[in-house]
All heavy atoms as TSV, in Angstrom:
chain	resi	resn	atom	element	x	y	z
A	1	MET	N	N	10.293	0.531	-7.060
A	1	MET	CA	C	10.129	1.789	-7.733
A	1	MET	C	C	10.569	1.690	-9.187
A	1	MET	O	O	10.092	2.438	-10.017
A	1	MET	CB	C	10.878	2.866	-6.987
A	1	MET	CG	C	10.250	3.145	-5.616
A	1	MET	SD	S	11.093	4.346	-4.590
A	1	MET	CE	C	11.084	5.763	-5.610
A	2	ALA	N	N	11.441	0.739	-9.469
A	2	ALA	CA	C	11.897	0.551	-10.845
A	2	ALA	C	C	10.753	0.120	-11.743
A	2	ALA	O	O	10.645	0.565	-12.889
A	2	ALA	CB	C	13.028	-0.465	-10.900
A	3	TRP	N	N	9.867	-0.753	-11.235
A	3	TRP	CA	C	8.737	-1.203	-12.055
A	3	TRP	C	C	7.820	-0.029	-12.373
A	3	TRP	O	O	7.257	0.033	-13.451
A	3	TRP	CB	C	7.959	-2.323	-11.374
A	3	TRP	CG	C	7.300	-1.921	-10.091
A	3	TRP	CD1	C	7.792	-2.093	-8.835
A	3	TRP	CD2	C	6.035	-1.260	-9.930
A	3	TRP	NE1	N	6.907	-1.575	-7.910
A	3	TRP	CE2	C	5.819	-1.064	-8.553
A	3	TRP	CE3	C	5.062	-0.807	-10.829
A	3	TRP	CZ2	C	4.685	-0.436	-8.048
A	3	TRP	CZ3	C	3.924	-0.185	-10.311
A	3	TRP	CH2	C	3.760	-0.008	-8.933
A	4	ALA	N	N	7.671	0.901	-11.440
A	4	ALA	CA	C	6.818	2.061	-11.686
A	4	ALA	C	C	7.406	2.923	-12.803
A	4	ALA	O	O	6.692	3.352	-13.704
A	4	ALA	CB	C	6.653	2.879	-10.406
A	5	ALA	N	N	8.696	3.161	-12.742
A	5	ALA	CA	C	9.352	3.958	-13.776
A	5	ALA	C	C	9.249	3.275	-15.136
A	5	ALA	O	O	8.974	3.922	-16.146
A	5	ALA	CB	C	10.811	4.184	-13.406
A	6	THR	N	N	9.435	1.956	-15.156
A	6	THR	CA	C	9.329	1.207	-16.405
A	6	THR	C	C	7.924	1.295	-16.982
A	6	THR	O	O	7.739	1.362	-18.196
A	6	THR	CB	C	9.709	-0.265	-16.174
A	6	THR	OG1	O	11.037	-0.312	-15.659
A	6	THR	CG2	C	9.632	-1.065	-17.452
A	7	ALA	N	N	6.929	1.321	-16.097
A	7	ALA	CA	C	5.537	1.396	-16.531
A	7	ALA	C	C	5.103	2.826	-16.835
A	7	ALA	O	O	3.977	3.055	-17.237
A	7	ALA	CB	C	4.631	0.801	-15.456
A	8	GLY	N	N	6.000	3.784	-16.627
A	8	GLY	CA	C	5.668	5.178	-16.897
A	8	GLY	C	C	4.905	5.854	-15.776
A	8	GLY	O	O	4.343	6.924	-15.954
A	9	VAL	N	N	4.904	5.230	-14.601
A	9	VAL	CA	C	4.214	5.799	-13.443
A	9	VAL	C	C	5.199	6.662	-12.665
A	9	VAL	O	O	6.275	6.195	-12.290
A	9	VAL	CB	C	3.655	4.688	-12.520
A	9	VAL	CG1	C	3.027	5.276	-11.278
A	9	VAL	CG2	C	2.676	3.831	-13.286
A	10	THR	N	N	4.833	7.905	-12.460
A	10	THR	CA	C	5.703	8.779	-11.682
A	10	THR	C	C	5.365	8.629	-10.200
A	10	THR	O	O	4.205	8.465	-9.831
A	10	THR	CB	C	5.539	10.250	-12.097
A	10	THR	OG1	O	4.173	10.622	-11.948
A	10	THR	CG2	C	5.960	10.461	-13.532
A	11	THR	N	N	6.378	8.673	-9.371
A	11	THR	CA	C	6.182	8.539	-7.945
A	11	THR	C	C	7.089	9.511	-7.214
A	11	THR	O	O	8.157	9.852	-7.708
A	11	THR	CB	C	6.454	7.097	-7.469
A	11	THR	OG1	O	6.248	7.037	-6.062
A	11	THR	CG2	C	7.844	6.645	-7.792
A	12	THR	N	N	6.637	9.953	-6.069
A	12	THR	CA	C	7.445	10.844	-5.246
A	12	THR	C	C	7.973	10.100	-4.026
A	12	THR	O	O	8.521	10.707	-3.126
A	12	THR	CB	C	6.613	12.060	-4.782
A	12	THR	OG1	O	5.487	11.589	-4.036
A	12	THR	CG2	C	6.164	12.895	-5.951
A	13	ALA	N	N	7.801	8.786	-4.016
A	13	ALA	CA	C	8.263	7.973	-2.888
A	13	ALA	C	C	9.779	8.063	-2.774
A	13	ALA	O	O	10.483	8.172	-3.771
A	13	ALA	CB	C	7.835	6.526	-3.071
A	14	ARG	N	N	10.247	8.025	-1.543
A	14	ARG	CA	C	11.688	8.038	-1.289
A	14	ARG	C	C	12.155	6.601	-1.082
A	14	ARG	O	O	11.635	5.902	-0.218
A	14	ARG	CB	C	11.999	8.865	-0.045
A	14	ARG	CG	C	11.627	10.342	-0.214
A	14	ARG	CD	C	11.724	11.070	1.083
A	14	ARG	NE	N	10.729	10.456	1.994
A	14	ARG	CZ	C	10.782	10.544	3.302
A	14	ARG	NH1	N	11.737	11.200	3.895
A	14	ARG	NH2	N	9.853	9.976	4.049
A	15	LEU	N	N	13.107	6.180	-1.866
A	15	LEU	CA	C	13.612	4.818	-1.793
A	15	LEU	C	C	14.102	4.484	-0.381
A	15	LEU	O	O	13.835	3.399	0.136
A	15	LEU	CB	C	14.723	4.604	-2.811
A	15	LEU	CG	C	15.300	3.194	-2.881
A	15	LEU	CD1	C	14.199	2.167	-3.170
A	15	LEU	CD2	C	16.391	3.118	-3.926
A	16	SER	N	N	14.776	5.417	0.256
A	16	SER	CA	C	15.295	5.152	1.605
A	16	SER	C	C	14.161	4.880	2.587
A	16	SER	O	O	14.276	4.018	3.462
A	16	SER	CB	C	16.149	6.319	2.096
A	16	SER	OG	O	15.379	7.507	2.167
A	17	ARG	N	N	13.054	5.591	2.444
A	17	ARG	CA	C	11.904	5.381	3.343
A	17	ARG	C	C	11.243	4.035	3.061
A	17	ARG	O	O	10.832	3.334	3.989
A	17	ARG	CB	C	10.889	6.518	3.188
A	17	ARG	CG	C	9.656	6.383	4.020
A	17	ARG	CD	C	9.944	6.486	5.506
A	17	ARG	NE	N	8.680	6.400	6.234
A	17	ARG	CZ	C	8.510	5.705	7.343
A	17	ARG	NH1	N	9.518	5.082	7.902
A	17	ARG	NH2	N	7.340	5.656	7.912
A	18	ILE	N	N	11.141	3.648	1.798
A	18	ILE	CA	C	10.569	2.353	1.431
A	18	ILE	C	C	11.421	1.237	2.029
A	18	ILE	O	O	10.904	0.300	2.636
A	18	ILE	CB	C	10.475	2.188	-0.103
A	18	ILE	CG1	C	9.595	3.276	-0.723
A	18	ILE	CG2	C	9.974	0.800	-0.470
A	18	ILE	CD1	C	8.176	3.297	-0.280
A	19	GLU	N	N	12.736	1.344	1.886
A	19	GLU	CA	C	13.634	0.336	2.447
A	19	GLU	C	C	13.517	0.277	3.965
A	19	GLU	O	O	13.517	-0.802	4.560
A	19	GLU	CB	C	15.075	0.627	2.041
A	19	GLU	CG	C	15.332	0.369	0.570
A	19	GLU	CD	C	16.713	0.817	0.123
A	19	GLU	OE1	O	17.369	1.601	0.850
A	19	GLU	OE2	O	17.122	0.386	-0.963
A	20	GLU	N	N	13.398	1.434	4.592
A	20	GLU	CA	C	13.238	1.495	6.050
A	20	GLU	C	C	11.965	0.763	6.479
A	20	GLU	O	O	11.982	-0.019	7.432
A	20	GLU	CB	C	13.179	2.960	6.486
A	20	GLU	CG	C	12.933	3.165	7.964
A	20	GLU	CD	C	12.756	4.639	8.303
A	20	GLU	OE1	O	13.367	5.500	7.633
A	20	GLU	OE2	O	11.990	4.920	9.237
A	21	LEU	N	N	10.883	0.987	5.778
A	21	LEU	CA	C	9.625	0.329	6.110
A	21	LEU	C	C	9.704	-1.175	5.904
A	21	LEU	O	O	9.253	-1.959	6.738
A	21	LEU	CB	C	8.479	0.908	5.268
A	21	LEU	CG	C	8.016	2.308	5.649
A	21	LEU	CD1	C	7.100	2.865	4.565
A	21	LEU	CD2	C	7.331	2.300	6.998
A	22	LEU	N	N	10.306	-1.600	4.799
A	22	LEU	CA	C	10.399	-3.021	4.499
A	22	LEU	C	C	11.329	-3.770	5.452
A	22	LEU	O	O	11.179	-4.975	5.648
A	22	LEU	CB	C	10.841	-3.238	3.052
A	22	LEU	CG	C	9.829	-2.800	1.993
A	22	LEU	CD1	C	10.426	-2.947	0.598
A	22	LEU	CD2	C	8.531	-3.582	2.113
A	23	CYS	N	N	12.263	-3.069	6.053
A	23	CYS	CA	C	13.199	-3.700	6.993
A	23	CYS	C	C	12.790	-3.519	8.451
A	23	CYS	O	O	13.485	-3.996	9.345
A	23	CYS	CB	C	14.598	-3.124	6.778
A	23	CYS	SG	S	15.306	-3.558	5.193
A	24	SER	N	N	11.685	-2.841	8.692
A	24	SER	CA	C	11.270	-2.579	10.068
A	24	SER	C	C	10.737	-3.844	10.728
A	24	SER	O	O	10.430	-4.832	10.072
A	24	SER	CB	C	10.215	-1.479	10.107
A	24	SER	OG	O	8.986	-1.968	9.668
A	25	HIS	N	N	10.634	-3.770	12.010
A	25	HIS	CA	C	10.108	-4.880	12.805
A	25	HIS	C	C	8.814	-4.428	13.480
A	25	HIS	O	O	8.624	-4.635	14.672
A	25	HIS	CB	C	11.126	-5.337	13.845
A	25	HIS	CG	C	12.365	-5.874	13.224
A	25	HIS	ND1	N	12.440	-7.145	12.685
A	25	HIS	CD2	C	13.582	-5.315	13.024
A	25	HIS	CE1	C	13.645	-7.339	12.196
A	25	HIS	NE2	N	14.360	-6.248	12.376
A	26	GLU	N	N	7.963	-3.811	12.686
A	26	GLU	CA	C	6.680	-3.313	13.176
A	26	GLU	C	C	5.872	-4.467	13.760
A	26	GLU	O	O	5.774	-5.530	13.159
A	26	GLU	CB	C	5.903	-2.665	12.026
A	26	GLU	CG	C	4.656	-1.938	12.431
A	26	GLU	CD	C	4.951	-0.669	13.188
A	26	GLU	OE1	O	5.853	0.080	12.776
A	26	GLU	OE2	O	4.270	-0.434	14.200
A	27	THR	N	N	5.315	-4.236	14.947
A	27	THR	CA	C	4.540	-5.274	15.619
A	27	THR	C	C	3.269	-5.606	14.845
A	27	THR	O	O	2.917	-6.766	14.683
A	27	THR	CB	C	4.164	-4.827	17.049
A	27	THR	OG1	O	5.363	-4.524	17.745
A	27	THR	CG2	C	3.412	-5.908	17.774
A	28	PHE	N	N	2.607	-4.594	14.357
A	28	PHE	CA	C	1.348	-4.800	13.649
A	28	PHE	C	C	1.556	-4.575	12.150
A	28	PHE	O	O	1.857	-3.476	11.713
A	28	PHE	CB	C	0.261	-3.865	14.179
A	28	PHE	CG	C	-0.059	-4.108	15.619
A	28	PHE	CD1	C	0.416	-3.255	16.600
A	28	PHE	CD2	C	-0.810	-5.214	15.991
A	28	PHE	CE1	C	0.133	-3.497	17.932
A	28	PHE	CE2	C	-1.096	-5.466	17.319
A	28	PHE	CZ	C	-0.624	-4.599	18.299
A	29	VAL	N	N	1.383	-5.624	11.383
A	29	VAL	CA	C	1.604	-5.551	9.946
A	29	VAL	C	C	0.643	-4.556	9.297
A	29	VAL	O	O	0.979	-3.935	8.288
A	29	VAL	CB	C	1.504	-6.947	9.302
A	29	VAL	CG1	C	0.086	-7.458	9.292
A	29	VAL	CG2	C	2.069	-6.933	7.891
A	30	GLU	N	N	-0.538	-4.381	9.872
A	30	GLU	CA	C	-1.510	-3.439	9.313
A	30	GLU	C	C	-0.940	-2.025	9.290
A	30	GLU	O	O	-1.111	-1.285	8.323
A	30	GLU	CB	C	-2.816	-3.460	10.108
A	30	GLU	CG	C	-3.574	-4.769	10.016
A	30	GLU	CD	C	-3.106	-5.823	11.015
A	30	GLU	OE1	O	-2.111	-5.582	11.750
A	30	GLU	OE2	O	-3.730	-6.884	11.055
A	31	GLU	N	N	-0.253	-1.631	10.375
A	31	GLU	CA	C	0.333	-0.292	10.433
A	31	GLU	C	C	1.472	-0.154	9.426
A	31	GLU	O	O	1.605	0.872	8.765
A	31	GLU	CB	C	0.826	0.000	11.843
A	31	GLU	CG	C	-0.307	0.108	12.849
A	31	GLU	CD	C	0.194	0.254	14.273
A	31	GLU	OE1	O	1.406	0.461	14.479
A	31	GLU	OE2	O	-0.648	0.161	15.189
A	32	LEU	N	N	2.270	-1.197	9.303
A	32	LEU	CA	C	3.363	-1.191	8.334
A	32	LEU	C	C	2.817	-1.104	6.914
A	32	LEU	O	O	3.305	-0.324	6.095
A	32	LEU	CB	C	4.216	-2.452	8.489
A	32	LEU	CG	C	5.314	-2.659	7.463
A	32	LEU	CD1	C	6.309	-1.512	7.494
A	32	LEU	CD2	C	6.016	-3.977	7.712
A	33	PHE	N	N	1.796	-1.879	6.620
A	33	PHE	CA	C	1.204	-1.883	5.285
A	33	PHE	C	C	0.603	-0.522	4.952
A	33	PHE	O	O	0.806	0.000	3.853
A	33	PHE	CB	C	0.145	-2.982	5.191
A	33	PHE	CG	C	-0.368	-3.195	3.796
A	33	PHE	CD1	C	0.459	-3.691	2.810
A	33	PHE	CD2	C	-1.678	-2.899	3.483
A	33	PHE	CE1	C	-0.014	-3.886	1.518
A	33	PHE	CE2	C	-2.164	-3.095	2.195
A	33	PHE	CZ	C	-1.323	-3.594	1.217
A	34	ASP	N	N	-0.111	0.082	5.914
A	34	ASP	CA	C	-0.674	1.408	5.700
A	34	ASP	C	C	0.416	2.440	5.422
A	34	ASP	O	O	0.288	3.275	4.522
A	34	ASP	CB	C	-1.506	1.852	6.905
A	34	ASP	CG	C	-2.836	1.127	7.008
A	34	ASP	OD1	O	-3.250	0.482	6.021
A	34	ASP	OD2	O	-3.459	1.196	8.092
A	35	ALA	N	N	1.503	2.383	6.196
A	35	ALA	CA	C	2.608	3.324	6.002
A	35	ALA	C	C	3.250	3.128	4.634
A	35	ALA	O	O	3.597	4.100	3.955
A	35	ALA	CB	C	3.641	3.146	7.112
A	36	LEU	N	N	3.394	1.884	4.218
A	36	LEU	CA	C	3.974	1.587	2.909
A	36	LEU	C	C	3.096	2.117	1.782
A	36	LEU	O	O	3.582	2.761	0.847
A	36	LEU	CB	C	4.192	0.082	2.757
A	36	LEU	CG	C	4.888	-0.384	1.493
A	36	LEU	CD1	C	6.278	0.216	1.360
A	36	LEU	CD2	C	4.974	-1.904	1.466
A	37	LEU	N	N	1.796	1.882	1.877
A	37	LEU	CA	C	0.877	2.404	0.850
A	37	LEU	C	C	0.902	3.925	0.812
A	37	LEU	O	O	0.880	4.527	-0.263
A	37	LEU	CB	C	-0.540	1.899	1.098
A	37	LEU	CG	C	-0.774	0.412	0.868
A	37	LEU	CD1	C	-2.232	0.059	1.163
A	37	LEU	CD2	C	-0.390	-0.001	-0.535
A	38	ASP	N	N	0.951	4.559	1.987
A	38	ASP	CA	C	1.018	6.023	2.045
A	38	ASP	C	C	2.288	6.529	1.372
A	38	ASP	O	O	2.243	7.482	0.585
A	38	ASP	CB	C	0.972	6.516	3.485
A	38	ASP	CG	C	-0.400	6.364	4.120
A	38	ASP	OD1	O	-1.396	6.171	3.380
A	38	ASP	OD2	O	-0.478	6.444	5.366
A	39	GLU	N	N	3.407	5.904	1.684
A	39	GLU	CA	C	4.687	6.331	1.111
A	39	GLU	C	C	4.722	6.127	-0.397
A	39	GLU	O	O	5.284	6.935	-1.129
A	39	GLU	CB	C	5.841	5.582	1.775
A	39	GLU	CG	C	7.200	6.090	1.379
A	39	GLU	CD	C	7.472	7.533	1.795
A	39	GLU	OE1	O	7.006	7.961	2.860
A	39	GLU	OE2	O	8.165	8.236	1.029
A	40	LEU	N	N	4.087	5.061	-0.871
A	40	LEU	CA	C	4.056	4.798	-2.309
A	40	LEU	C	C	3.078	5.700	-3.052
A	40	LEU	O	O	3.072	5.744	-4.277
A	40	LEU	CB	C	3.718	3.328	-2.570
A	40	LEU	CG	C	4.824	2.343	-2.195
A	40	LEU	CD1	C	4.300	0.914	-2.274
A	40	LEU	CD2	C	6.037	2.524	-3.091
A	41	GLY	N	N	2.240	6.403	-2.305
A	41	GLY	CA	C	1.342	7.363	-2.926
A	41	GLY	C	C	0.002	6.817	-3.345
A	41	GLY	O	O	-0.700	7.435	-4.148
A	42	PHE	N	N	-0.379	5.644	-2.823
A	42	PHE	CA	C	-1.697	5.109	-3.138
A	42	PHE	C	C	-2.767	5.982	-2.496
A	42	PHE	O	O	-2.624	6.380	-1.342
A	42	PHE	CB	C	-1.845	3.671	-2.620
A	42	PHE	CG	C	-1.165	2.655	-3.479
A	42	PHE	CD1	C	0.186	2.386	-3.317
A	42	PHE	CD2	C	-1.863	1.974	-4.458
A	42	PHE	CE1	C	0.825	1.450	-4.105
A	42	PHE	CE2	C	-1.232	1.031	-5.251
A	42	PHE	CZ	C	0.116	0.778	-5.072
A	43	PRO	N	N	-3.839	6.271	-3.204
A	43	PRO	CA	C	-4.910	7.077	-2.606
A	43	PRO	C	C	-5.647	6.275	-1.536
A	43	PRO	O	O	-5.737	5.052	-1.608
A	43	PRO	CB	C	-5.834	7.383	-3.787
A	43	PRO	CG	C	-5.566	6.292	-4.763
A	43	PRO	CD	C	-4.123	5.894	-4.577
A	44	ALA	N	N	-6.145	7.006	-0.544
A	44	ALA	CA	C	-6.916	6.360	0.523
A	44	ALA	C	C	-8.241	5.860	-0.043
A	44	ALA	O	O	-8.815	6.467	-0.949
A	44	ALA	CB	C	-7.172	7.348	1.648
A	45	CYS	N	N	-8.716	4.766	0.463
A	45	CYS	CA	C	-9.989	4.206	0.042
A	45	CYS	C	C	-11.031	4.537	1.099
A	45	CYS	O	O	-10.985	3.998	2.199
A	45	CYS	CB	C	-9.860	2.698	-0.138
A	45	CYS	SG	S	-11.403	1.940	-0.682
A	46	ALA	N	N	-11.946	5.411	0.780
A	46	ALA	CA	C	-12.944	5.845	1.750
A	46	ALA	C	C	-14.065	4.834	1.888
A	46	ALA	O	O	-14.567	4.593	2.974
A	46	ALA	CB	C	-13.515	7.193	1.337
A	47	THR	N	N	-14.467	4.227	0.791
A	47	THR	CA	C	-15.563	3.269	0.833
A	47	THR	C	C	-15.248	2.073	-0.047
A	47	THR	O	O	-14.414	2.155	-0.934
A	47	THR	CB	C	-16.883	3.894	0.334
A	47	THR	OG1	O	-16.694	4.325	-1.011
A	47	THR	CG2	C	-17.316	5.055	1.201
A	48	ILE	N	N	-15.938	1.008	0.216
A	48	ILE	CA	C	-15.791	-0.188	-0.602
A	48	ILE	C	C	-17.012	-0.304	-1.499
A	48	ILE	O	O	-18.134	-0.191	-1.036
A	48	ILE	CB	C	-15.668	-1.452	0.273
A	48	ILE	CG1	C	-14.417	-1.355	1.141
A	48	ILE	CG2	C	-15.637	-2.711	-0.576
A	48	ILE	CD1	C	-14.297	-2.470	2.143
A	49	GLU	N	N	-16.772	-0.495	-2.752
A	49	GLU	CA	C	-17.860	-0.664	-3.715
A	49	GLU	C	C	-18.740	-1.819	-3.258
A	49	GLU	O	O	-18.254	-2.907	-2.989
A	49	GLU	CB	C	-17.267	-0.962	-5.094
A	49	GLU	CG	C	-18.276	-1.260	-6.164
A	49	GLU	CD	C	-19.129	-0.075	-6.523
A	49	GLU	OE1	O	-18.625	1.050	-6.464
A	49	GLU	OE2	O	-20.300	-0.297	-6.857
A	50	PRO	N	N	-20.058	-1.587	-3.141
A	50	PRO	CA	C	-20.959	-2.647	-2.666
A	50	PRO	C	C	-20.825	-3.970	-3.421
A	50	PRO	O	O	-20.912	-5.034	-2.824
A	50	PRO	CB	C	-22.345	-2.048	-2.854
A	50	PRO	CG	C	-22.123	-0.575	-2.781
A	50	PRO	CD	C	-20.762	-0.348	-3.396
A	51	SER	N	N	-20.586	-3.917	-4.700
A	51	SER	CA	C	-20.487	-5.161	-5.473
A	51	SER	C	C	-19.215	-5.936	-5.144
A	51	SER	O	O	-19.109	-7.113	-5.469
A	51	SER	CB	C	-20.530	-4.858	-6.969
A	51	SER	OG	O	-19.393	-4.086	-7.339
A	52	LEU	N	N	-18.235	-5.281	-4.493
A	52	LEU	CA	C	-16.988	-5.950	-4.143
A	52	LEU	C	C	-16.977	-6.460	-2.711
A	52	LEU	O	O	-16.060	-7.151	-2.310
A	52	LEU	CB	C	-15.814	-4.992	-4.331
A	52	LEU	CG	C	-15.611	-4.480	-5.757
A	52	LEU	CD1	C	-14.458	-3.490	-5.787
A	52	LEU	CD2	C	-15.351	-5.618	-6.707
A	53	ARG	N	N	-17.981	-6.113	-1.922
A	53	ARG	CA	C	-18.042	-6.558	-0.539
A	53	ARG	C	C	-18.275	-8.046	-0.477
A	53	ARG	O	O	-19.003	-8.628	-1.280
A	53	ARG	CB	C	-19.167	-5.837	0.212
A	53	ARG	CG	C	-18.841	-4.396	0.440
A	53	ARG	CD	C	-19.870	-3.768	1.333
A	53	ARG	NE	N	-19.545	-2.358	1.455
A	53	ARG	CZ	C	-20.430	-1.402	1.550
A	53	ARG	NH1	N	-21.703	-1.679	1.584
A	53	ARG	NH2	N	-20.050	-0.161	1.645
A	54	ARG	N	N	-17.674	-8.650	0.498
A	54	ARG	CA	C	-17.814	-10.090	0.684
A	54	ARG	C	C	-18.565	-10.335	1.987
A	54	ARG	O	O	-18.246	-9.756	2.999
A	54	ARG	CB	C	-16.442	-10.736	0.732
A	54	ARG	CG	C	-16.492	-12.206	0.728
A	54	ARG	CD	C	-15.121	-12.767	0.615
A	54	ARG	NE	N	-15.247	-14.174	0.387
A	54	ARG	CZ	C	-14.332	-14.932	-0.112
A	54	ARG	NH1	N	-13.189	-14.415	-0.449
A	54	ARG	NH2	N	-14.523	-16.216	-0.279
A	55	THR	N	N	-19.528	-11.188	1.930
A	55	THR	CA	C	-20.298	-11.513	3.121
A	55	THR	C	C	-19.715	-12.761	3.744
A	55	THR	O	O	-19.513	-13.763	3.072
A	55	THR	CB	C	-21.782	-11.766	2.760
A	55	THR	OG1	O	-22.259	-10.628	2.040
A	55	THR	CG2	C	-22.617	-12.011	3.990
A	56	TRP	N	N	-19.441	-12.699	5.054
A	56	TRP	CA	C	-18.894	-13.855	5.747
A	56	TRP	C	C	-19.871	-15.023	5.648
A	56	TRP	O	O	-21.060	-14.874	5.786
A	56	TRP	CB	C	-18.633	-13.537	7.217
A	56	TRP	CG	C	-17.505	-12.605	7.392
A	56	TRP	CD1	C	-17.563	-11.284	7.702
A	56	TRP	CD2	C	-16.114	-12.884	7.215
A	56	TRP	NE1	N	-16.317	-10.741	7.744
A	56	TRP	CE2	C	-15.405	-11.691	7.453
A	56	TRP	CE3	C	-15.412	-14.036	6.880
A	56	TRP	CZ2	C	-14.027	-11.624	7.365
A	56	TRP	CZ3	C	-14.034	-13.963	6.802
A	56	TRP	CH2	C	-13.351	-12.762	7.046
A	57	GLY	N	N	-19.353	-16.168	5.378
A	57	GLY	CA	C	-20.167	-17.372	5.293
A	57	GLY	C	C	-20.674	-17.673	3.900
A	57	GLY	O	O	-21.220	-18.734	3.653
A	58	SER	N	N	-20.494	-16.741	2.971
A	58	SER	CA	C	-20.950	-17.030	1.608
A	58	SER	C	C	-19.776	-17.548	0.787
A	58	SER	O	O	-18.634	-17.213	1.035
A	58	SER	CB	C	-21.543	-15.793	0.954
A	58	SER	OG	O	-20.544	-14.806	0.780
A	59	ALA	N	N	-20.072	-18.351	-0.173
A	59	ALA	CA	C	-18.996	-18.927	-0.989
A	59	ALA	C	C	-18.852	-18.176	-2.277
A	59	ALA	O	O	-19.665	-17.502	-2.749
A	59	ALA	CB	C	-19.305	-20.389	-1.273
């Protein structure tokens, strides 16, 4: 959160909740990562820009 303040980004994240998430023993990292992004205030991504999609098997 210090880097956000230094960069002038305001956040409503609670430091105690961030620490709790980072110290948890969540079985599925995907759920932990989603919770962390939610707590940090990142907006949800509804769609992926077609030009950024990656096709399996392509280099």
